[in-house]
C-alpha positions in Angstrom: -70.2 -54.5 21.9 -68.5 -52.8 24.1 -69.4 -52.1 27.3 -71.2 -48.8 28.0 -70.6 -47.0 31.3 -72.8 -45.1 33.1 -72.3 -40.8 32.3 -69.9 -42.1 29.5 -72.4 -42.4 26.4 -72.0 -45.1 23.3 -68.8 -46.5 22.4 -67.8 -44.0 19.3 -66.8 -46.3 17.3 -71.0 -47.5 17.3 -71.8 -43.9 17.4 -71.5 -43.3 13.2 -74.5 -42.0 11.7 -76.1 -43.9 9.4 -74.2 -47.1 9.7 -75.5 -50.5 11.3 -73.6 -51.0 14.0 -75.7 -53.5 16.4 -78.1 -56.2 15.8 -79.7 -58.7 17.6 -79.5 -62.2 16.4 -82.5 -64.7 16.5 -81.6 -68.2 18.2 -82.9 -70.8 19.6 -79.8 -72.0 22.0 -78.7 -68.7 22.5 -74.9 -70.0 23.6 -74.9 -72.7 20.9 -75.1 -69.6 18.5 -72.4 -67.4 20.3 -70.1 -70.5 20.2 -70.7 -71.0 16.9 -69.9 -67.0 15.9 -66.6 -66.9 18.2 -65.2 -70.2 16.6 -65.8 -69.4 12.8 -65.6 -65.4 13.1 -63.7 -64.7 16.0 -66.1 -62.5 17.5 -66.0 -61.4 21.3 -68.6 -62.8 23.2 -69.9 -61.3 26.6 -72.0 -62.9 29.3 -71.6 -66.1 27.8 -73.5 -67.8 30.1 -76.6 -65.7 29.8 -79.6 -65.9 28.4 -78.7 -62.8 26.4 -74.8 -63.0 25.4 -73.7 -60.1 23.4 -71.1 -60.0 21.0 -68.4 -57.1 19.5 -67.0 -58.0 15.4 -63.1 -57.7 15.5 -63.1 -54.3 14.6 -65.5 -53.3 17.3 -67.6 -51.6 15.1 -70.6 -54.0 15.1 -72.2 -55.1 18.6 -75.2 -57.0 19.2 -76.5 -59.7 21.1 -78.2 -63.4 20.6 -82.2 -63.5 21.6 -84.3 -66.2 21.5 -87.6 -64.1 22.1 -86.8 -63.0 18.2 -87.2 -66.6 16.9 -90.2 -65.4 14.8 -88.2 -62.9 12.9 -85.7 -65.6 11.3 -89.2 -67.1 9.8 -90.0 -64.4 8.0 -88.1 -62.2 5.1 -85.6 -60.1 6.2 -82.3 -58.9 5.7 -79.1 -60.6 4.3 -76.4 -59.1 6.1 -72.8 -60.3 4.9 -69.5 -61.2 6.7 -66.0 -59.8 6.0 -63.6 -62.7 5.9 -59.8 -63.3 4.7 -60.2 -65.9 3.1 -63.9 -67.8 2.1 -62.8 -71.3 1.5 -61.0 -71.6 5.0 -64.2 -70.0 6.4 -67.0 -72.4 4.7 -64.7 -75.2 6.1 -65.1 -73.5 9.8 -68.9 -73.1 9.2 -69.4 -76.7 8.4 -67.5 -78.0 10.7 -69.2 -75.9 13.6 -72.6 -77.4 12.8 -73.3 -74.4 9.9 -75.3 -75.2 6.4 -73.6 -73.7 3.1 -76.3 -72.2 1.0 -74.5 -71.0 -1.8 -71.2 -72.3 -2.3 -68.4 -69.9 -3.0 -69.1 -68.2 -6.2 -67.1 -65.2 -8.1 -69.1 -62.0 -8.3 -67.0 -59.4 -9.9 -63.9 -58.8 -7.7 -65.1 -60.2 -5.3 -65.5 -64.0 -4.0 -69.3 -64.4 -1.9 -71.1 -67.8 -0.1 -73.8 -67.6 1.8 -74.8 -69.9 4.6 -77.3 -71.1 7.7 -75.7 -70.7 11.3 -76.7 -73.3 13.4 -79.9 -70.8 14.7 -81.0 -71.5 11.0 -80.1 -67.7 10.3 -79.4 -67.0 6.6 -75.6 -65.1 6.3 -73.5 -63.7 3.8 -69.9 -64.3 3.8 -67.4 -61.9 1.1 -64.0 -61.5 0.4 -62.1 -59.0 -2.2 -60.1 -61.1 -4.2 -57.9 -58.1 -5.5 -56.4 -57.5 -1.6 
């Protein structure tokens, strides 16, 4: 996430009413998880060598951190976020080559192509692409 500076307030890209702009991603090995999202999705990683590396998506509209203390969250039902990608098939190949597991192979859903995967920490995430673009 873009750095917050004293007395400057939150990054305006993140301070949007009703928007999901920050999240914690549970991971036993936070460094490995950060490298996975950097290499597969091009996320910017902050403090990569810390016990709480942060991230920012390429558009800067979502930031967060990997947290080893939140592992119990990953073991209970919860949200299934989806990441937009330019090419689902290429992204699936990158996921697999970086030790992720495909849960649902790419399939059409109306004018979309979607798939789901588990990251190396076991979190299930979706990917999607608008095929009309």
